[in-house]
Predicted model as a PDB file, atoms N, CA, C, CB and O in Angstrom, pLDDT in the B-factor column:
MODEL        1                                                                  
ATOM      1  N   MET A   1      92.158  78.700 139.708  1.00 89.00           N  
ATOM      2  CA  MET A   1      92.015  79.276 139.871  1.00 89.00           C  
ATOM      3  C   MET A   1      90.129  79.078 138.568  1.00 89.00           C  
ATOM      4  CB  MET A   1      93.371  79.997 140.019  1.00 89.00           C  
ATOM      5  O   MET A   1      89.969  79.195 137.353  1.00 89.00           O  
ATOM      6  N   LYS A   2      89.076  78.729 139.825  1.00 93.00           N  
ATOM      7  CA  LYS A   2      87.761  79.649 139.538  1.00 93.00           C  
ATOM      8  C   LYS A   2      86.770  80.774 140.076  1.00 93.00           C  
ATOM      9  CB  LYS A   2      87.072  78.985 139.416  1.00 93.00           C  
ATOM     10  O   LYS A   2      86.530  80.915 141.275  1.00 93.00           O  
ATOM     11  N   ALA A   3      86.188  81.603 139.014  1.00 92.00           N  
ATOM     12  CA  ALA A   3      85.986  83.052 139.215  1.00 92.00           C  
ATOM     13  C   ALA A   3      84.662  83.202 138.976  1.00 92.00           C  
ATOM     14  CB  ALA A   3      86.806  83.979 138.359  1.00 92.00           C  
ATOM     15  O   ALA A   3      84.200  82.430 138.136  1.00 92.00           O  
ATOM     16  N   GLY A   4      83.906  83.992 139.487  1.00 91.00           N  
ATOM     17  CA  GLY A   4      82.778  83.716 139.544  1.00 91.00           C  
ATOM     18  C   GLY A   4      82.998  85.603 138.806  1.00 91.00           C  
ATOM     19  O   GLY A   4      83.902  86.412 139.013  1.00 91.00           O  
ATOM     20  N   ASN A   5      81.595  85.730 137.840  1.00 92.00           N  
ATOM     21  CA  ASN A   5      81.215  87.272 137.601  1.00 92.00           C  
ATOM     22  C   ASN A   5      81.667  88.006 138.338  1.00 92.00           C  
ATOM     23  CB  ASN A   5      79.991  87.650 137.635  1.00 92.00           C  
ATOM     24  O   ASN A   5      81.735  87.865 139.559  1.00 92.00           O  
ATOM     25  N   ALA A   6      82.105  89.052 137.585  1.00 93.00           N  
ATOM     26  CA  ALA A   6      82.083  90.393 138.790  1.00 93.00           C  
ATOM     27  C   ALA A   6      80.811  90.669 138.925  1.00 93.00           C  
ATOM     28  CB  ALA A   6      82.846  91.896 138.411  1.00 93.00           C  
ATOM     29  O   ALA A   6      79.898  90.464 138.126  1.00 93.00           O  
ATOM     30  N   ARG A   7      80.768  91.458 140.658  1.00 94.00           N  
ATOM     31  CA  ARG A   7      79.783  92.616 140.972  1.00 94.00           C  
ATOM     32  C   ARG A   7      80.478  93.686 141.002  1.00 94.00           C  
ATOM     33  CB  ARG A   7      79.025  92.552 142.217  1.00 94.00           C  
ATOM     34  O   ARG A   7      81.707  93.734 141.051  1.00 94.00           O  
ATOM     35  N   ALA A   8      79.641  94.702 140.969  1.00 97.00           N  
ATOM     36  CA  ALA A   8      79.832  96.093 140.499  1.00 97.00           C  
ATOM     37  C   ALA A   8      79.367  96.292 142.216  1.00 97.00           C  
ATOM     38  CB  ALA A   8      78.746  96.840 138.905  1.00 97.00           C  
ATOM     39  O   ALA A   8      78.382  95.670 142.614  1.00 97.00           O  
ATOM     40  N   THR A   9      80.250  97.315 143.305  1.00 94.00           N  
ATOM     41  CA  THR A   9      79.607  97.806 144.055  1.00 94.00           C  
ATOM     42  C   THR A   9      80.319  98.785 144.631  1.00 94.00           C  
ATOM     43  CB  THR A   9      79.120  97.028 144.739  1.00 94.00           C  
ATOM     44  O   THR A   9      81.367  98.928 144.002  1.00 94.00           O  
ATOM     45  N   GLU A  10      80.192  99.922 146.022  1.00 93.00           N  
ATOM     46  CA  GLU A  10      80.505 100.567 146.334  1.00 93.00           C  
ATOM     47  C   GLU A  10      81.156 100.034 147.792  1.00 93.00           C  
ATOM     48  CB  GLU A  10      79.687 101.369 146.065  1.00 93.00           C  
ATOM     49  O   GLU A  10      80.531  99.134 148.353  1.00 93.00           O  
ATOM     50  N   LEU A  11      82.308 100.511 148.398  1.00 91.00           N  
ATOM     51  CA  LEU A  11      83.297  99.798 149.540  1.00 91.00           C  
ATOM     52  C   LEU A  11      83.608 101.591 150.189  1.00 91.00           C  
ATOM     53  CB  LEU A  11      85.153  98.592 148.674  1.00 91.00           C  
ATOM     54  O   LEU A  11      84.574 102.233 149.778  1.00 91.00           O  
ATOM     55  N   ASP A  12      82.562 102.196 151.277  1.00 91.00           N  
ATOM     56  CA  ASP A  12      83.493 103.069 151.557  1.00 91.00           C  
ATOM     57  C   ASP A  12      83.469 104.438 150.756  1.00 91.00           C  
ATOM     58  CB  ASP A  12      84.666 102.394 151.395  1.00 91.00           C  
ATOM     59  O   ASP A  12      84.225 105.358 151.067  1.00 91.00           O  
ATOM     60  N   GLY A  13      82.458 104.536 149.585  1.00 91.00           N  
ATOM     61  CA  GLY A  13      82.087 106.348 149.285  1.00 91.00           C  
ATOM     62  C   GLY A  13      83.088 105.669 147.617  1.00 91.00           C  
ATOM     63  O   GLY A  13      83.074 106.448 146.664  1.00 91.00           O  
ATOM     64  N   ALA A  14      83.799 104.394 147.436  1.00 94.00           N  
ATOM     65  CA  ALA A  14      84.091 103.852 146.428  1.00 94.00           C  
ATOM     66  C   ALA A  14      84.083 103.002 145.503  1.00 94.00           C  
ATOM     67  CB  ALA A  14      84.468 103.842 146.502  1.00 94.00           C  
ATOM     68  O   ALA A  14      83.990 101.797 145.740  1.00 94.00           O  
ATOM     69  N   ASP A  15      84.164 103.416 144.494  1.00 95.00           N  
ATOM     70  CA  ASP A  15      83.543 101.882 143.323  1.00 95.00           C  
ATOM     71  C   ASP A  15      84.184 100.904 143.676  1.00 95.00           C  
ATOM     72  CB  ASP A  15      83.826 101.849 141.539  1.00 95.00           C  
ATOM     73  O   ASP A  15      85.279 100.950 144.237  1.00 95.00           O  
ATOM     74  N   ALA A  16      83.351  99.565 143.282  1.00 95.00           N  
ATOM     75  CA  ALA A  16      84.657  98.323 143.816  1.00 95.00           C  
ATOM     76  C   ALA A  16      83.714  97.179 142.979  1.00 95.00           C  
ATOM     77  CB  ALA A  16      84.947  97.893 146.126  1.00 95.00           C  
ATOM     78  O   ALA A  16      82.503  97.208 142.759  1.00 95.00           O  
ATOM     79  N   LEU A  17      84.752  96.139 142.587  1.00 96.00           N  
ATOM     80  CA  LEU A  17      84.474  95.037 142.355  1.00 96.00           C  
ATOM     81  C   LEU A  17      84.766  93.522 143.180  1.00 96.00           C  
ATOM     82  CB  LEU A  17      84.893  95.136 141.343  1.00 96.00           C  
ATOM     83  O   LEU A  17      85.841  93.036 143.532  1.00 96.00           O  
ATOM     84  N   LEU A  18      83.887  93.194 143.277  1.00 95.00           N  
ATOM     85  CA  LEU A  18      84.388  91.748 144.290  1.00 95.00           C  
ATOM     86  C   LEU A  18      83.477  90.511 142.830  1.00 95.00           C  
ATOM     87  CB  LEU A  18      83.203  91.707 146.783  1.00 95.00           C  
ATOM     88  O   LEU A  18      82.533  90.400 142.048  1.00 95.00           O  
ATOM     89  N   TYR A  19      85.061  89.706 143.524  1.00 95.00           N  
ATOM     90  CA  TYR A  19      84.498  88.404 142.740  1.00 95.00           C  
ATOM     91  C   TYR A  19      84.862  87.195 144.081  1.00 95.00           C  
ATOM     92  CB  TYR A  19      85.550  88.043 140.898  1.00 95.00           C  
ATOM     93  O   TYR A  19      85.688  87.113 144.990  1.00 95.00           O  
ATOM     94  N   ASP A  20      83.545  86.257 143.488  1.00 93.00           N  
ATOM     95  CA  ASP A  20      83.590  84.893 144.181  1.00 93.00           C  
ATOM     96  C   ASP A  20      84.744  83.690 143.572  1.00 93.00           C  
ATOM     97  CB  ASP A  20      82.024  84.287 144.019  1.00 93.00           C  
ATOM     98  O   ASP A  20      84.595  83.384 142.389  1.00 93.00           O  
ATOM     99  N   TYR A  21      85.942  82.970 144.391  1.00 94.00           N  
ATOM    100  CA  TYR A  21      86.177  82.769 143.755  1.00 94.00           C  
ATOM    101  C   TYR A  21      86.544  80.985 144.411  1.00 94.00           C  
ATOM    102  CB  TYR A  21      86.850  83.845 143.239  1.00 94.00           C  
ATOM    103  O   TYR A  21      86.245  80.541 145.519  1.00 94.00           O  
ATOM    104  N   THR A  22      87.271  80.267 143.270  1.00 93.00           N  
ATOM    105  CA  THR A  22      87.816  79.241 144.318  1.00 93.00           C  
ATOM    106  C   THR A  22      89.023  78.119 143.869  1.00 93.00           C  
ATOM    107  CB  THR A  22      86.519  78.384 144.790  1.00 93.00           C  
ATOM    108  O   THR A  22      88.683  77.394 142.935  1.00 93.00           O  
ATOM    109  N   MET A  23      90.089  77.939 144.297  1.00 93.00           N  
ATOM    110  CA  MET A  23      91.309  77.244 144.414  1.00 93.00           C  
ATOM    111  C   MET A  23      91.007  76.202 144.665  1.00 93.00           C  
ATOM    112  CB  MET A  23      92.195  77.611 145.206  1.00 93.00           C  
ATOM    113  O   MET A  23      89.974  75.977 145.296  1.00 93.00           O  
ATOM    114  N   ARG A  24      92.190  74.819 144.054  1.00 91.00           N  
ATOM    115  CA  ARG A  24      92.260  73.893 144.852  1.00 91.00           C  
ATOM    116  C   ARG A  24      91.808  73.701 146.181  1.00 91.00           C  
ATOM    117  CB  ARG A  24      93.171  73.735 144.839  1.00 91.00           C  
ATOM    118  O   ARG A  24      91.018  72.854 146.599  1.00 91.00           O  
ATOM    119  N   ASP A  25      92.473  74.688 146.856  1.00 93.00           N  
ATOM    120  CA  ASP A  25      92.144  74.379 148.344  1.00 93.00           C  
ATOM    121  C   ASP A  25      91.745  75.482 149.244  1.00 93.00           C  
ATOM    122  CB  ASP A  25      93.292  73.781 148.986  1.00 93.00           C  
ATOM    123  O   ASP A  25      91.901  75.402 150.462  1.00 93.00           O  
ATOM    124  N   SER A  26      91.331  76.312 148.769  1.00 94.00           N  
ATOM    125  CA  SER A  26      90.259  77.814 149.122  1.00 94.00           C  
ATOM    126  C   SER A  26      89.255  77.935 148.646  1.00 94.00           C  
ATOM    127  CB  SER A  26      90.634  79.105 148.777  1.00 94.00           C  
ATOM    128  O   SER A  26      88.812  77.455 147.602  1.00 94.00           O  
ATOM    129  N   VAL A  27      88.732  78.710 149.509  1.00 93.00           N  
ATOM    130  CA  VAL A  27      87.058  79.836 148.691  1.00 93.00           C  
ATOM    131  C   VAL A  27      87.557  81.184 149.066  1.00 93.00           C  
ATOM    132  CB  VAL A  27      84.949  79.620 149.666  1.00 93.00           C  
ATOM    133  O   VAL A  27      88.432  81.436 149.894  1.00 93.00           O  
ATOM    134  N   GLY A  28      86.843  82.054 148.303  1.00 92.00           N  
ATOM    135  CA  GLY A  28      87.482  83.323 148.802  1.00 92.00           C  
ATOM    136  C   GLY A  28      86.666  84.657 147.933  1.00 92.00           C  
ATOM    137  O   GLY A  28      85.858  84.293 147.078  1.00 92.00           O  
ATOM    138  N   ARG A  29      86.868  86.245 148.140  1.00 92.00           N  
ATOM    139  CA  ARG A  29      86.483  86.525 147.894  1.00 92.00           C  
ATOM    140  C   ARG A  29      87.415  87.769 147.706  1.00 92.00           C  
ATOM    141  CB  ARG A  29      85.612  86.188 148.286  1.00 92.00           C  
ATOM    142  O   ARG A  29      88.009  88.335 148.623  1.00 92.00           O  
ATOM    143  N   LEU A  30      87.454  88.115 146.361  1.00 94.00           N  
ATOM    144  CA  LEU A  30      88.377  89.630 145.904  1.00 94.00           C  
ATOM    145  C   LEU A  30      88.042  90.883 145.730  1.00 94.00           C  
ATOM    146  CB  LEU A  30      88.902  89.630 144.767  1.00 94.00           C  
ATOM    147  O   LEU A  30      88.064  91.081 144.515  1.00 94.00           O  
ATOM    148  N   ALA A  31      87.785  91.703 146.210  1.00 94.00           N  
ATOM    149  CA  ALA A  31      87.675  92.613 146.405  1.00 94.00           C  
ATOM    150  C   ALA A  31      88.696  94.053 145.335  1.00 94.00           C  
ATOM    151  CB  ALA A  31      87.793  92.303 147.728  1.00 94.00           C  
ATOM    152  O   ALA A  31      89.709  94.632 145.729  1.00 94.00           O  
ATOM    153  N   ILE A  32      88.353  94.155 144.688  1.00 96.00           N  
ATOM    154  CA  ILE A  32      89.709  95.345 143.946  1.00 96.00           C  
ATOM    155  C   ILE A  32      88.407  96.978 143.604  1.00 96.00           C  
ATOM    156  CB  ILE A  32      90.714  94.304 141.516  1.00 96.00           C  
ATOM    157  O   ILE A  32      87.407  96.991 142.886  1.00 96.00           O  
ATOM    158  N   VAL A  33      88.948  98.011 144.373  1.00 95.00           N  
ATOM    159  CA  VAL A  33      88.076  98.799 144.964  1.00 95.00           C  
ATOM    160  C   VAL A  33      89.324 100.306 144.231  1.00 95.00           C  
ATOM    161  CB  VAL A  33      87.762  98.376 147.035  1.00 95.00           C  
ATOM    162  O   VAL A  33      90.502 100.513 144.521  1.00 95.00           O  
ATOM    163  N   ARG A  34      88.678 100.845 143.542  1.00 95.00           N  
ATOM    164  CA  ARG A  34      88.867 102.241 142.864  1.00 95.00           C  
ATOM    165  C   ARG A  34      89.364 103.915 143.803  1.00 95.00           C  
ATOM    166  CB  ARG A  34      87.280 102.429 142.190  1.00 95.00           C  
ATOM    167  O   ARG A  34      89.344 104.542 142.744  1.00 95.00           O  
ATOM    168  N   ASN A  35      89.474 104.223 144.098  1.00 92.00           N  
ATOM    169  CA  ASN A  35      89.718 105.348 145.396  1.00 92.00           C  
ATOM    170  C   ASN A  35      90.307 106.592 144.561  1.00 92.00           C  
ATOM    171  CB  ASN A  35      91.027 104.750 146.792  1.00 92.00           C  
ATOM    172  O   ASN A  35      91.378 107.181 144.704  1.00 92.00           O  
ATOM    173  N   GLY A  36      89.400 106.772 143.767  1.00 91.00           N  
ATOM    174  CA  GLY A  36      90.620 108.089 143.030  1.00 91.00           C  
ATOM    175  C   GLY A  36      91.709 107.665 142.043  1.00 91.00           C  
ATOM    176  O   GLY A  36      91.471 106.961 141.061  1.00 91.00           O  
ATOM    177  N   ASP A  37      92.536 107.987 142.264  1.00 94.00           N  
ATOM    178  CA  ASP A  37      93.874 107.702 141.168  1.00 94.00           C  
ATOM    179  C   ASP A  37      94.537 106.445 141.229  1.00 94.00           C  
ATOM    180  CB  ASP A  37      95.089 108.691 141.384  1.00 94.00           C  
ATOM    181  O   ASP A  37      95.287 105.941 140.393  1.00 94.00           O  
ATOM    182  N   ASP A  38      93.939 105.748 142.980  1.00 94.00           N  
ATOM    183  CA  ASP A  38      94.597 104.373 143.424  1.00 94.00           C  
ATOM    184  C   ASP A  38      93.418 103.480 144.032  1.00 94.00           C  
ATOM    185  CB  ASP A  38      95.865 104.614 144.635  1.00 94.00           C  
ATOM    186  O   ASP A  38      92.378 103.691 144.656  1.00 94.00           O  
ATOM    187  N   PHE A  39      94.276 102.116 143.412  1.00 95.00           N  
ATOM    188  CA  PHE A  39      93.437 100.720 143.670  1.00 95.00           C  
ATOM    189  C   PHE A  39      93.671 100.247 145.034  1.00 95.00           C  
ATOM    190  CB  PHE A  39      93.872  99.482 142.658  1.00 95.00           C  
ATOM    191  O   PHE A  39      94.578 100.692 145.738  1.00 95.00           O  
ATOM    192  N   ILE A  40      92.710  99.192 145.462  1.00 93.00           N  
ATOM    193  CA  ILE A  40      93.298  98.505 146.869  1.00 93.00           C  
ATOM    194  C   ILE A  40      92.545  97.366 146.834  1.00 93.00           C  
ATOM    195  CB  ILE A  40      93.092  99.336 148.379  1.00 93.00           C  
ATOM    196  O   ILE A  40      91.324  97.211 146.862  1.00 93.00           O  
ATOM    197  N   THR A  41      93.725  96.359 146.748  1.00 94.00           N  
ATOM    198  CA  THR A  41      93.219  94.758 146.457  1.00 94.00           C  
ATOM    199  C   THR A  41      92.968  94.072 148.157  1.00 94.00           C  
ATOM    200  CB  THR A  41      94.770  93.674 145.404  1.00 94.00           C  
ATOM    201  O   THR A  41      93.765  94.170 149.090  1.00 94.00           O  
ATOM    202  N   LEU A  42      91.598  93.371 148.170  1.00 92.00           N  
ATOM    203  CA  LEU A  42      91.573  92.809 149.555  1.00 92.00           C  
ATOM    204  C   LEU A  42      91.084  91.693 149.254  1.00 92.00           C  
ATOM    205  CB  LEU A  42      90.825  93.493 150.648  1.00 92.00           C  
ATOM    206  O   LEU A  42      90.142  91.570 148.471  1.00 92.00           O  
ATOM    207  N   ASP A  43      91.880  90.380 150.057  1.00 93.00           N  
ATOM    208  CA  ASP A  43      91.791  89.213 149.135  1.00 93.00           C  
ATOM    209  C   ASP A  43      91.492  88.351 150.269  1.00 93.00           C  
ATOM    210  CB  ASP A  43      93.136  88.796 148.157  1.00 93.00           C  
ATOM    211  O   ASP A  43      92.554  87.984 150.772  1.00 93.00           O  
ATOM    212  N   PHE A  44      89.888  87.602 151.230  1.00 91.00           N  
ATOM    213  CA  PHE A  44      89.416  87.128 152.546  1.00 91.00           C  
ATOM    214  C   PHE A  44      89.409  85.779 151.252  1.00 91.00           C  
ATOM    215  CB  PHE A  44      87.761  87.949 153.623  1.00 91.00           C  
ATOM    216  O   PHE A  44      88.991  85.781 150.094  1.00 91.00           O  
ATOM    217  N   PHE A  45      90.094  84.684 152.113  1.00 92.00           N  
ATOM    218  CA  PHE A  45      89.773  82.912 151.665  1.00 92.00           C  
ATOM    219  C   PHE A  45      89.600  82.442 153.394  1.00 92.00           C  
ATOM    220  CB  PHE A  45      91.592  81.792 150.568  1.00 92.00           C  
ATOM    221  O   PHE A  45      90.088  82.786 154.470  1.00 92.00           O  
ATOM    222  N   VAL A  46      88.636  81.490 152.912  1.00 92.00           N  
ATOM    223  CA  VAL A  46      89.166  80.192 154.223  1.00 92.00           C  
ATOM    224  C   VAL A  46      89.565  78.586 153.404  1.00 92.00           C  
ATOM    225  CB  VAL A  46      87.404  79.766 155.606  1.00 92.00           C  
ATOM    226  O   VAL A  46      89.621  78.202 152.236  1.00 92.00           O  
ATOM    227  N   ASP A  47      89.753  78.057 154.568  1.00 94.00           N  
ATOM    228  CA  ASP A  47      90.243  76.860 153.569  1.00 94.00           C  
ATOM    229  C   ASP A  47      89.125  75.868 153.287  1.00 94.00           C  
ATOM    230  CB  ASP A  47      91.507  75.984 154.217  1.00 94.00           C  
ATOM    231  O   ASP A  47      88.116  75.882 153.993  1.00 94.00           O  
ATOM    232  N   GLU A  48      89.239  75.168 152.469  1.00 90.00           N  
ATOM    233  CA  GLU A  48      87.895  74.685 152.120  1.00 90.00           C  
ATOM    234  C   GLU A  48      87.838  73.602 152.354  1.00 90.00           C  
ATOM    235  CB  GLU A  48      87.450  74.802 150.962  1.00 90.00           C  
ATOM    236  O   GLU A  48      87.656  72.929 151.340  1.00 90.00           O  
ATOM    237  N   THR A  49      87.927  72.888 153.506  1.00 91.00           N  
ATOM    238  CA  THR A  49      88.115  72.233 154.307  1.00 91.00           C  
ATOM    239  C   THR A  49      87.310  72.146 155.177  1.00 91.00           C  
ATOM    240  CB  THR A  49      88.948  72.378 154.607  1.00 91.00           C  
ATOM    241  O   THR A  49      86.628  71.162 155.462  1.00 91.00           O  
ATOM    242  N   ARG A  50      87.333  73.687 155.917  1.00 92.00           N  
ATOM    243  CA  ARG A  50      86.428  74.573 156.843  1.00 92.00           C  
ATOM    244  C   ARG A  50      85.182  75.253 156.430  1.00 92.00           C  
ATOM    245  CB  ARG A  50      87.168  75.598 157.308  1.00 92.00           C  
ATOM    246  O   ARG A  50      84.142  75.206 157.087  1.00 92.00           O  
ATOM    247  N   TYR A  51      85.313  75.822 155.430  1.00 90.00           N  
ATOM    248  CA  TYR A  51      84.525  76.558 154.544  1.00 90.00           C  
ATOM    249  C   TYR A  51      82.683  76.128 155.067  1.00 90.00           C  
ATOM    250  CB  TYR A  51      85.070  76.017 152.769  1.00 90.00           C  
ATOM    251  O   TYR A  51      82.308  74.965 155.215  1.00 90.00           O  
ATOM    252  N   THR A  52      81.909  77.177 155.239  1.00 90.00           N  
ATOM    253  CA  THR A  52      80.248  77.016 155.277  1.00 90.00           C  
ATOM    254  C   THR A  52      80.220  78.225 154.798  1.00 90.00           C  
ATOM    255  CB  THR A  52      79.301  76.735 156.729  1.00 90.00           C  
ATOM    256  O   THR A  52      81.251  78.803 154.453  1.00 90.00           O  
ATOM    257  N   ALA A  53      78.748  78.881 154.701  1.00 85.00           N  
ATOM    258  CA  ALA A  53      78.008  79.029 153.824  1.00 85.00           C  
ATOM    259  C   ALA A  53      77.809  81.015 154.370  1.00 85.00           C  
ATOM    260  CB  ALA A  53      76.632  77.703 153.870  1.00 85.00           C  
ATOM    261  O   ALA A  53      77.517  82.046 153.764  1.00 85.00           O  
ATOM    262  N   ALA A  54      78.258  80.579 156.155  1.00 90.00           N  
ATOM    263  CA  ALA A  54      78.370  81.405 157.229  1.00 90.00           C  
ATOM    264  C   ALA A  54      79.326  82.166 156.840  1.00 90.00           C  
ATOM    265  CB  ALA A  54      78.580  80.840 158.461  1.00 90.00           C  
ATOM    266  O   ALA A  54      78.973  83.343 156.901  1.00 90.00           O  
ATOM    267  N   ASP A  55      80.454  82.022 156.440  1.00 89.00           N  
ATOM    268  CA  ASP A  55      81.991  82.428 156.317  1.00 89.00           C  
ATOM    269  C   ASP A  55      81.834  83.763 155.594  1.00 89.00           C  
ATOM    270  CB  ASP A  55      83.024  81.277 155.407  1.00 89.00           C  
ATOM    271  O   ASP A  55      82.252  84.766 156.173  1.00 89.00           O  
ATOM    272  N   MET A  56      81.070  83.925 153.941  1.00 86.00           N  
ATOM    273  CA  MET A  56      80.729  85.039 153.267  1.00 86.00           C  
ATOM    274  C   MET A  56      80.008  85.746 153.480  1.00 86.00           C  
ATOM    275  CB  MET A  56      80.509  84.965 152.441  1.00 86.00           C  
ATOM    276  O   MET A  56      79.509  86.512 152.655  1.00 86.00           O  
ATOM    277  N   LYS A  57      79.690  85.668 154.952  1.00 89.00           N  
ATOM    278  CA  LYS A  57      78.285  86.490 155.039  1.00 89.00           C  
ATOM    279  C   LYS A  57      79.387  87.547 156.268  1.00 89.00           C  
ATOM    280  CB  LYS A  57      76.355  85.325 155.817  1.00 89.00           C  
ATOM    281  O   LYS A  57      79.171  88.753 156.391  1.00 89.00           O  
ATOM    282  N   GLU A  58      80.443  86.873 157.010  1.00 89.00           N  
ATOM    283  CA  GLU A  58      81.361  86.995 157.733  1.00 89.00           C  
ATOM    284  C   GLU A  58      82.381  88.263 157.068  1.00 89.00           C  
ATOM    285  CB  GLU A  58      81.913  85.594 157.897  1.00 89.00           C  
ATOM    286  O   GLU A  58      82.848  89.282 157.577  1.00 89.00           O  
ATOM    287  N   LEU A  59      82.505  87.481 155.245  1.00 87.00           N  
ATOM    288  CA  LEU A  59      82.976  88.573 155.222  1.00 87.00           C  
ATOM    289  C   LEU A  59      82.167  89.363 154.176  1.00 87.00           C  
ATOM    290  CB  LEU A  59      84.337  88.468 155.043  1.00 87.00           C  
ATOM    291  O   LEU A  59      82.827  89.579 153.160  1.00 87.00           O  
ATOM    292  N   ASP A  60      81.308  89.698 154.161  1.00 87.00           N  
ATOM    293  CA  ASP A  60      79.909  90.816 153.929  1.00 87.00           C  
ATOM    294  C   ASP A  60      80.261  92.149 155.073  1.00 87.00           C  
ATOM    295  CB  ASP A  60      78.000  89.846 154.494  1.00 87.00           C  
ATOM    296  O   ASP A  60      80.290  93.378 155.029  1.00 87.00           O  
ATOM    297  N   LYS A  61      80.491  91.089 156.063  1.00 91.00           N  
ATOM    298  CA  LYS A  61      80.192  92.119 157.776  1.00 91.00           C  
ATOM    299  C   LYS A  61      81.758  93.102 157.576  1.00 91.00           C  
ATOM    300  CB  LYS A  61      80.276  90.643 159.968  1.00 91.00           C  
ATOM    301  O   LYS A  61      81.977  94.288 157.823  1.00 91.00           O  
ATOM    302  N   ILE A  62      82.706  91.952 156.999  1.00 89.00           N  
ATOM    303  CA  ILE A  62      84.096  92.869 157.296  1.00 89.00           C  
ATOM    304  C   ILE A  62      84.141  93.767 156.112  1.00 89.00           C  
ATOM    305  CB  ILE A  62      85.648  91.938 157.401  1.00 89.00           C  
ATOM    306  O   ILE A  62      84.960  94.679 156.227  1.00 89.00           O  
ATOM    307  N   LEU A  63      83.423  93.734 154.935  1.00 87.00           N  
ATOM    308  CA  LEU A  63      83.791  94.635 153.918  1.00 87.00           C  
ATOM    309  C   LEU A  63      83.024  95.650 153.662  1.00 87.00           C  
ATOM    310  CB  LEU A  63      83.949  94.088 152.859  1.00 87.00           C  
ATOM    311  O   LEU A  63      83.338  96.318 152.677  1.00 87.00           O  
ATOM    312  N   ASP A  64      81.307  96.236 154.779  1.00 88.00           N  
ATOM    313  CA  ASP A  64      81.046  96.848 155.260  1.00 88.00           C  
ATOM    314  C   ASP A  64      81.645  97.898 155.973  1.00 88.00           C  
ATOM    315  CB  ASP A  64      80.614  96.351 155.522  1.00 88.00           C  
ATOM    316  O   ASP A  64      81.390  99.089 156.151  1.00 88.00           O  
ATOM    317  N   SER A  65      82.390  97.226 156.277  1.00 90.00           N  
ATOM    318  CA  SER A  65      83.456  98.059 157.880  1.00 90.00           C  
ATOM    319  C   SER A  65      84.293  98.470 156.971  1.00 90.00           C  
ATOM    320  CB  SER A  65      84.435  96.962 159.432  1.00 90.00           C  
ATOM    321  O   SER A  65      85.117  99.301 157.353  1.00 90.00           O  
ATOM    322  N   PHE A  66      84.318  98.247 156.237  1.00 86.00           N  
ATOM    323  CA  PHE A  66      85.846  99.233 155.157  1.00 86.00           C  
ATOM    324  C   PHE A  66      85.776 100.361 155.244  1.00 86.00           C  
ATOM    325  CB  PHE A  66      85.992  99.217 153.452  1.00 86.00           C  
ATOM    326  O   PHE A  66      84.852 101.009 154.752  1.00 86.00           O  
ATOM    327  N   ASN A  67      87.051 101.015 156.102  1.00 89.00           N  
ATOM    328  CA  ASN A  67      86.987 102.373 155.649  1.00 89.00           C  
ATOM    329  C   ASN A  67      88.239 102.728 154.891  1.00 89.00           C  
ATOM    330  CB  ASN A  67      86.778 103.311 156.804  1.00 89.00           C  
ATOM    331  O   ASN A  67      89.211 101.979 154.796  1.00 89.00           O  
ATOM    332  N   ILE A  68      88.139 103.940 154.355  1.00 85.00           N  
ATOM    333  CA  ILE A  68      89.698 103.675 153.158  1.00 85.00           C  
ATOM    334  C   ILE A  68      90.510 104.885 153.809  1.00 85.00           C  
ATOM    335  CB  ILE A  68      89.401 104.029 150.901  1.00 85.00           C  
ATOM    336  O   ILE A  68      90.332 105.393 152.702  1.00 85.00           O  
ATOM    337  N   GLN A  69      90.931 105.445 154.230  1.00 81.00           N  
ATOM    338  CA  GLN A  69      91.316 106.788 155.598  1.00 81.00           C  
ATOM    339  C   GLN A  69      92.667 107.529 153.735  1.00 81.00           C  
ATOM    340  CB  GLN A  69      92.854 105.654 158.274  1.00 81.00           C  
ATOM    341  O   GLN A  69      93.360 108.541 153.839  1.00 81.00           O  
TER     342      GLN A  69                                                      
ENDMDL                                                                          
END                                                                             
């Protein structure tokens, strides 16, 4: 697995780190969210043979709509 540098951001008011990564057969983005004393992980990935740059934009839309309950 090859992971890029962490990017600090905020998801639904909670601190988060985002990592873009590539694996042998997929491309993805991992989000680690801290909400108080709890941690939430979100892993989005696409098969490498079907991956397009638009996929990451779609993942960003999903993360923007993320809601912690």
